[in-house]
C-alpha positions in Angstrom: -146.5 -221.5 -15.9 -147.4 -217.8 -15.6 -151.0 -216.7 -15.9 -150.2 -214.6 -19.0 -148.9 -217.8 -20.8 -152.5 -218.8 -21.3 -153.1 -215.9 -23.7 -151.9 -214.4 -27.0 -151.8 -210.6 -26.6 -152.2 -209.7 -30.3 -153.1 -206.0 -29.7 -154.3 -203.9 -26.8 -157.8 -204.6 -27.8 -157.3 -208.3 -28.9 -156.4 -210.8 -26.2 -157.1 -214.4 -27.2 -156.8 -217.7 -25.5 -153.6 -219.3 -26.7 -154.1 -221.8 -29.5 -157.6 -220.6 -30.2 -159.4 -217.8 -32.0 -161.5 -217.1 -28.9 -161.1 -213.7 -27.3 -161.2 -213.4 -23.6 -164.2 -211.0 -24.0 -166.4 -214.0 -25.1 -165.5 -216.0 -22.1 -165.9 -213.1 -19.7 -169.2 -212.0 -21.2 -170.6 -215.4 -20.6 -169.3 -215.5 -17.1 -170.1 -211.9 -16.0 -173.2 -210.9 -18.0 -174.8 -214.3 -18.4 -173.8 -215.8 -15.1 -172.6 -219.0 -16.8 -170.5 -221.5 -14.9 -167.0 -222.2 -16.1 -168.1 -225.7 -17.1 -170.9 -224.4 -19.2 -168.6 -221.9 -20.9 -166.1 -224.7 -21.7 -168.9 -226.8 -23.2 -170.1 -223.8 -25.3 -166.6 -223.1 -26.7 -165.4 -226.6 -27.5 -161.9 -225.4 -28.5 -161.3 -224.1 -25.0 -160.4 -226.2 -22.0 -161.9 -225.7 -18.5 -158.4 -224.8 -17.3 -158.3 -221.9 -19.9 -161.7 -220.7 -18.8 -160.5 -220.6 -15.1 -157.3 -218.9 -16.3 -159.4 -216.2 -18.1 -161.5 -215.6 -15.0 -158.4 -215.4 -12.8 -156.8 -213.0 -15.3 -159.9 -210.8 -15.0 -159.9 -210.9 -11.2 -156.2 -210.0 -11.1 -156.6 -207.2 -13.7 -160.1 -206.1 -13.0 -159.8 -202.4 -13.9 -158.0 -202.8 -17.2 -160.0 -205.9 -18.3 -163.3 -204.1 -17.3 -162.2 -201.3 -19.6 -161.3 -203.8 -22.3 -164.8 -205.4 -22.0 -166.6 -202.0 -22.0 -164.8 -201.0 -25.2 -165.6 -204.3 -26.8 -169.3 -204.0 -25.9 -169.4 -200.4 -27.2 -167.8 -201.5 -30.4 -170.2 -204.5 -30.7 -173.2 -202.2 -30.3 -171.9 -199.8 -32.8 -171.3 -202.5 -35.4 -174.7 -203.9 -34.8 -176.3 -200.5 -35.5 -174.2 -200.1 -38.7 -175.4 -203.5 -39.9 -179.0 -202.6 -39.2 -178.6 -199.4 -41.2 -176.7 -201.0 -44.0 -177.5 -204.7 -44.1 -175.7 -206.9 -46.6 -177.7 -207.7 -49.8 -178.6 -211.2 -48.7 -180.3 -209.9 -45.6 -182.4 -207.5 -47.6 -183.3 -210.5 -49.9 -184.3 -212.5 -46.8 -186.5 -209.7 -45.5 -188.2 -209.4 -48.9 -188.9 -213.1 -49.0 -190.3 -213.0 -45.5 -192.5 -210.1 -46.3 -193.8 -211.9 -49.4 -194.4 -215.1 -47.5 -196.5 -213.1 -45.0 -198.5 -211.5 -47.8 -199.1 -214.9 -49.4 -200.1 -216.4 -46.1 -202.6 -213.6 -45.5 -204.1 -214.0 -49.0 -204.5 -217.7 -48.5 -206.2 -217.2 -45.2 -208.6 -214.6 -46.6 -209.4 -216.7 -49.7 -210.2 -219.7 -47.5 -212.5 -217.5 -45.4 -214.5 -216.5 -48.6 -215.0 -220.1 -49.6 
């Protein structure tokens, strides 16, 4: 079996572990940026085997320059999407924020009314 056989190369910016919806960026982020062990990563992503985690790490080590660029692009895109979501949150997020603010106001009113009694 070739190392590339562990992956589905769907697009230049979309490499997934074969038979899963998990992109290599998720595995490598846990390994590189969070210093997770391969076993911990396999436990976190239950559809991924320990062998697939090791294959992903090995693929990274064999293609470090291109995979590092792939990861940097993914991280930049993720940060950009997060900023857009913060600027334009979905309606349900706005509703949750309003409910939280109202709960805080109600809690403060309850506290101040108990202090008066």
